[in-house]
C-alpha positions in Angstrom: -8.4 -66.4 -22.8 -7.9 -66.6 -26.5 -6.4 -69.6 -28.2 -5.4 -70.1 -31.8 -8.4 -71.5 -33.7 -6.4 -74.4 -35.0 -5.7 -75.6 -31.4 -8.0 -77.3 -28.9 -7.2 -76.5 -25.2 -5.8 -80.0 -24.8 -2.7 -78.9 -26.8 -2.1 -75.8 -24.6 0.6 -76.2 -22.0 0.3 -72.7 -20.7 -2.7 -70.4 -20.9 -2.7 -66.7 -20.6 -5.9 -64.7 -19.8 -5.0 -61.8 -22.0 -5.8 -60.6 -25.5 -4.1 -62.2 -28.5 -4.2 -60.7 -32.0 -4.3 -63.5 -34.5 -6.8 -66.3 -35.2 -8.3 -66.5 -31.7 -11.5 -66.1 -29.8 -12.5 -66.1 -26.2 -15.9 -67.3 -25.0 -17.3 -65.2 -23.3 -19.2 -58.2 -21.0 -20.3 -48.1 -24.6 -20.8 -47.0 -28.0 -18.8 -44.4 -29.9 -18.0 -42.3 -26.8 -16.3 -45.2 -25.0 -14.5 -46.3 -28.2 -13.1 -42.8 -28.8 -12.1 -42.5 -25.2 -10.2 -45.8 -25.4 -8.5 -44.7 -28.6 -7.3 -41.6 -26.7 -5.4 -43.7 -24.2 -1.6 -43.5 -24.9 0.0 -46.6 -26.3 1.3 -48.9 -23.6 2.5 -52.4 -23.2 -0.1 -54.4 -21.3 2.3 -56.4 -19.2 2.4 -54.7 -15.9 0.6 -52.7 -13.3 2.3 -49.4 -14.3 2.8 -48.2 -17.8 4.8 -45.7 -19.7 1.7 -43.5 -20.0 1.7 -43.0 -16.2 -1.5 -44.9 -15.8 -2.0 -47.8 -13.5 -4.9 -50.2 -12.7 -5.8 -47.9 -9.8 -6.7 -45.1 -12.2 -9.1 -47.5 -13.8 -10.6 -48.4 -10.5 -11.0 -44.7 -9.7 -13.0 -44.2 -12.9 -15.2 -47.2 -12.1 -15.9 -45.7 -8.7 -16.8 -42.4 -10.3 -19.2 -44.1 -12.7 -20.8 -46.2 -10.0 -21.2 -43.1 -7.8 -23.0 -41.2 -10.7 -25.3 -44.2 -11.4 -26.2 -44.7 -7.7 -26.6 -41.0 -7.1 -29.0 -40.6 -10.0 -31.2 -43.5 -8.8 -31.3 -42.2 -5.2 -32.0 -38.6 -6.2 -34.8 -39.8 -8.5 -36.3 -41.9 -5.7 -36.3 -38.9 -3.4 -37.9 -36.6 -6.0 -34.7 -34.5 -6.4 -34.4 -35.4 -10.1 -37.0 -35.8 -12.8 -37.1 -39.4 -14.2 -35.9 -38.3 -17.6 -32.9 -36.5 -16.0 -32.2 -39.5 -13.8 -32.2 -41.8 -16.8 -29.5 -39.8 -18.5 -27.5 -39.7 -15.3 -27.7 -43.5 -15.0 -26.6 -43.9 -18.6 -23.7 -41.6 -18.1 -22.7 -43.5 -15.0 -22.8 -46.8 -16.9 -20.6 -45.3 -19.7 -18.0 -44.1 -17.2 -18.0 -47.3 -15.2 -17.7 -49.4 -18.3 -14.8 -47.3 -19.5 -13.1 -47.6 -16.2 -13.5 -51.4 -16.1 -12.0 -51.7 -19.6 -9.2 -49.4 -18.6 -8.5 -51.4 -15.5 -8.6 -54.7 -17.3 -6.3 -53.5 -20.0 -3.7 -52.0 -17.6 -3.6 -55.0 -15.3 -0.9 -57.6 -16.0 -2.0 -60.9 -17.7 -2.0 -63.9 -15.3 -0.8 -67.2 -16.7 -1.9 -70.6 -15.8 -0.3 -74.0 -16.3 -2.0 -77.4 -16.8 -0.8 -78.4 -13.4 -3.1 -75.9 -11.8 -6.3 -77.5 -13.1 -8.7 -78.5 -10.3 -9.5 -81.9 -12.0 -8.4 -83.8 -15.2 -9.7 -82.9 -18.6 -11.1 -86.4 -18.8 -13.9 -85.2 -16.6 -15.0 -82.7 -19.2 -16.8 -85.2 -21.4 -19.1 -86.7 -18.7 -19.7 -83.2 -17.2 -20.7 -81.8 -20.5 -23.1 -84.6 -21.4 -24.6 -84.8 -17.9 -25.1 -81.0 -17.5 -26.5 -80.6 -21.0 -28.9 -83.6 -20.5 -29.9 -82.2 -17.1 -30.8 -78.8 -18.5 -32.8 -80.4 -21.4 -34.7 -82.8 -19.1 -35.4 -80.1 -16.5 -36.7 -77.8 -19.3 -39.0 -80.6 -20.6 -40.4 -81.3 -17.1 -40.8 -77.7 -16.0 -42.3 -76.7 -19.3 -44.8 -79.5 -19.3 -45.9 -78.8 -15.7 -45.7 -75.0 -15.6 -46.2 -73.8 -19.2 -48.0 -76.7 -21.1 -49.5 -74.1 -23.5 -46.1 -72.5 -24.3 -43.9 -75.2 -25.7 -41.5 -72.5 -26.9 -40.1 -72.2 -23.4 -39.3 -76.0 -23.4 -37.7 -75.8 -26.8 -35.4 -72.9 -25.7 -34.3 -75.0 -22.6 -33.6 -78.0 -24.7 -31.7 -75.9 -27.2 -29.6 -74.4 -24.4 -28.9 -78.0 -23.1 -27.8 -78.9 -26.6 -25.5 -75.9 -26.6 -23.7 -77.1 -23.5 -23.3 -80.7 -24.6 -22.6 -80.1 -28.3 -18.8 -80.0 -28.0 -18.9 -83.6 -26.7 -21.7 -84.8 -29.0 -19.6 -83.8 -32.0 -16.1 -83.9 -30.6 -12.8 -82.8 -32.2 -12.3 -80.7 -35.3 -15.3 -82.2 -37.0 -17.5 -80.3 -34.6 -16.1 -76.9 -35.8 -17.9 -77.1 -39.1 -20.8 -79.6 -38.4 -24.2 -78.3 -39.5 -25.7 -79.1 -36.1 -23.4 -76.6 -34.4 -24.4 -73.8 -36.8 -28.0 -74.8 -36.4 -27.8 -74.5 -32.6 -26.2 -71.0 -32.8 -28.4 -69.6 -35.5 -31.6 -71.1 -34.0 -31.0 -69.4 -30.6 -31.7 -65.7 -31.7 -34.6 -66.9 -33.9 -36.3 -68.7 -31.0 -35.6 -66.0 -28.5 -36.9 -63.4 -30.9 -40.1 -65.5 -31.4 -40.6 -65.7 -27.6 -40.1 -62.0 -27.1 -42.4 -61.1 -30.0 -45.1 -63.5 -28.9 -45.1 -62.8 -25.2 -44.0 -59.2 -25.0 -44.1 -57.7 -28.4 -47.2 -55.5 -28.0 -45.9 -53.8 -24.8 -42.4 -53.4 -26.1 -43.7 -51.8 -29.3 -45.5 -49.3 -27.2 -42.5 -48.7 -24.9 -40.2 -48.0 -27.9 -42.5 -45.3 -29.1 -41.3 -43.2 -26.2 -38.2 -41.5 -27.6 -36.5 -41.2 -24.1 -37.1 -44.9 -23.3 -35.9 -45.9 -26.8 -32.7 -43.8 -26.5 -32.0 -45.1 -23.0 -32.5 -48.8 -24.1 -30.3 -48.2 -27.2 -27.6 -46.5 -25.1 -27.5 -49.3 -22.5 -27.4 -51.9 -25.2 -24.4 -50.2 -26.9 -22.6 -49.9 -23.6 -23.0 -53.6 -23.0 -22.0 -54.6 -26.5 -18.8 -52.5 -26.6 -18.0 -53.5 -23.0 -18.3 -57.2 -23.9 -16.2 -56.7 -27.0 -13.5 -54.9 -25.1 -13.3 -57.2 -22.1 -13.3 -60.2 -24.4 -10.4 -58.9 -26.4 -12.3 -58.4 -29.7 -11.6 -54.7 -29.4 -8.5 -53.4 -27.7 -6.1 -50.4 -27.7 -3.6 -52.1 -25.4 -0.8 -53.4 -27.7 1.0 -56.6 -26.6 4.5 -57.7 -27.3 4.4 -59.8 -30.4 1.5 -57.9 -31.9 1.7 -56.7 -35.5 3.8 -53.5 -36.0 2.2 -52.6 -39.3 -1.4 -52.3 -40.5 -2.8 -55.8 -40.9 -6.2 -56.8 -42.3 -7.0 -60.5 -42.5 -9.9 -62.9 -42.7 -9.2 -66.0 -40.7 -11.2 -69.1 -39.7 -11.8 -68.7 -35.9 -13.7 -71.0 -33.6 -16.1 -69.0 -31.5 -19.2 -70.4 -29.7 -19.2 -74.0 -30.9 -18.3 -73.6 -34.5 -15.9 -71.9 -36.9 -16.6 -68.5 -38.4 -14.7 -66.4 -41.0 -13.4 -63.6 -38.8 -12.3 -60.2 -40.0 -9.2 -59.1 -37.9 -7.9 -55.6 -38.3 -4.7 -54.3 -36.5 -3.9 -50.6 -36.7 -0.7 -50.1 -34.6 -0.5 -46.4 -35.4 -3.9 -45.7 -33.7 -3.5 -48.1 -31.8 -6.5 -50.3 -32.4 -7.3 -54.0 -32.9 -10.7 -55.4 -33.5 -12.2 -58.7 -34.7 -15.6 -59.3 -36.0 -17.6 -62.3 -37.3 -21.1 -63.6 -37.7 -20.7 -65.6 -34.4 -19.7 -62.5 -32.5 -22.5 -60.5 -34.0 -25.1 -63.2 -33.0 -23.9 -63.5 -29.4 -23.2 -59.9 -28.6 -26.2 -58.7 -30.5 -28.5 -61.1 -28.7 -27.3 -60.3 -25.2 -27.0 -56.6 -25.6 -30.4 -56.5 -27.4 -32.1 -58.3 -24.5 -30.5 -56.0 -21.9 -31.4 -52.9 -23.9 -35.1 -54.0 -24.1 -35.1 -54.5 -20.3 -33.6 -51.1 -19.9 -36.1 -49.4 -22.2 -39.0 -51.0 -20.2 -37.5 -49.6 -16.9 -37.1 -46.2 -18.5 -40.8 -46.1 -19.6 -41.9 -47.1 -16.1 -39.8 -44.3 -14.6 -41.2 -41.9 -17.1 -44.7 -42.8 -16.1 -43.7 -42.0 -12.5 -45.3 -45.2 -11.3 -44.3 -47.4 -8.4 -43.5 -50.5 -10.4 -42.7 -52.6 -7.3 -41.6 -56.1 -8.2 -41.8 -55.3 -11.9 -39.1 -52.6 -11.7 -37.0 -54.7 -9.4 -37.1 -57.7 -11.6 -36.2 -55.8 -14.8 -33.6 -53.8 -12.9 -32.0 -56.9 -11.5 -31.9 -58.3 -15.1 -29.9 -55.3 -16.4 -27.5 -55.3 -13.5 -26.9 -59.0 -13.6 -26.7 -58.8 -17.4 -23.9 -56.2 -17.3 -22.0 -58.2 -14.7 -22.4 -61.4 -16.7 -21.3 -59.9 -19.9 -18.4 -58.0 -18.3 -17.3 -60.6 -15.8 -16.0 -63.1 -18.3 -13.6 -65.6 -16.9 -10.3 -63.7 -17.5 -11.8 -60.6 -15.7 -13.0 -62.7 -12.8 -9.6 -64.4 -12.7 -7.8 -61.0 -12.5 -10.0 -59.9 -9.7 -9.2 -63.2 -7.9 -5.5 -62.7 -8.4 -5.7 -59.3 -6.6 -7.9 -60.7 -3.8 -6.4 -64.1 -3.1 -3.5 -64.8 -5.5 -3.1 -67.1 -8.5 -3.8 -70.2 -6.5 -7.5 -69.2 -6.3 -7.7 -67.7 -9.8 -6.4 -70.7 -11.6 -9.3 -73.1 -10.8 -11.8 -70.3 -11.8 -10.0 -70.0 -15.1 -9.9 -73.7 -15.9 -13.5 -74.4 -14.9 -15.2 -71.4 -16.5 -12.9 -70.2 -19.3 -11.1 -73.2 -20.7 -12.9 -73.6 -24.0 -13.0 -77.4 -23.5 -14.8 -77.0 -20.2 -18.6 -77.6 -20.3 -19.1 -74.8 -17.8 -17.5 -72.2 -20.1 -20.7 -72.0 -22.1 -22.8 -71.5 -19.0 -22.0 -67.7 -19.2 -23.8 -67.5 -22.5 -26.6 -70.0 -21.8 -27.5 -68.5 -18.4 -27.4 -65.0 -19.8 -29.8 -65.8 -22.7 -32.3 -67.6 -20.4 -32.0 -64.9 -17.7 -32.5 -61.9 -19.9 -35.4 -63.5 -21.9 -37.2 -64.6 -18.8 -36.7 -61.3 -17.1 -38.1 -59.4 -20.0 -41.2 -61.7 -20.5 -41.9 -61.8 -16.7 -41.6 -58.0 -16.4 -44.0 -57.4 -19.2 -46.5 -59.9 -17.9 -46.2 -58.5 -14.4 -46.9 -55.1 -15.8 -50.1 -56.4 -17.4 -51.3 -57.7 -14.1 -50.8 -54.4 -12.3 -53.8 -52.1 -12.6 -53.3 -49.4 -15.2 -50.1 -50.9 -16.7 -51.6 -52.2 -19.9 -49.8 -51.8 -23.2 -51.7 -48.6 -23.9 -50.8 -47.4 -20.4 -47.1 -47.9 -21.0 -47.4 -46.0 -24.2 -49.3 -43.0 -22.7 -47.6 -39.7 -22.4 
């Protein structure tokens, strides 16, 4: 869902979970190949299941199934010794690209569900206590767990407290004042710095060795690009599906847009003749870059372990789970989940999902970002430390040819 940056959700009577083209941002899941493939899709109005191009959402689902089949088939053939690890990695990457393209195609061709304020599961007055209590609980839990479990690594505690502050910030500095408050910018900018420090301190030596493997490096970069473009497309920051009311002439503007706590100058470019719309800001770069970077590093670690031909056991499973969950978390933003729910059980089920997890005033809307950052960082650090504990999987072992 994307609302004009000048409006808070309290002012919205009706919300549509579809892309908008001016002054808007959605909270929120390919690279050049996917972008070119999307650009090749014939221009169509995104307001129905069947379009003038002859495509429907079922074509998108078929492409998703094809990509998943390629991905799963590559993994199974590798495990049975039918494919070399390097060949299997390229098969997995190709399957991810195809599945991501199919999901974006399906999401763009499906009609946009609309939700009214009457469908909210509880009043917005509940948002303030929920935001403060959830944020405080995350911070306190991080303090207690960090003190008991990692007393010599206060950086973990600081990250948990920062994530709790991220959740509660909209109510700590409520209203338009929060859009430009220094505390909001500090929370957003400090997150990649702290995560980078944790990764560098606790996993930097192994990751540096892993990235010296060209195949692992290319695989990690490819997965990261897939996740980044997938997130941008499913969040509406990149789209080729032109809506009614969208610009009919080339438009290039820089607008103040609220995205992830605070307001960012956002470049919006609409090219109806292509057709292509994209929006980009520092806030988008920070969030998308952080998430896709963490997932890409997890993927590179898996690729190196595959290349060594080792039975990584719990290490491979942990990192693999992080990548799969990461792709789902980035892609399954609220509007996408709501559309799936509409197909499965109708708007009555989708509306509560939307209002709880996507309404930008909801304290739970930020959990997608907060949980992803914590999950991917923890998965990466745990995987590296587990590798160190397994015989023969030191940093030099991971770097060996």
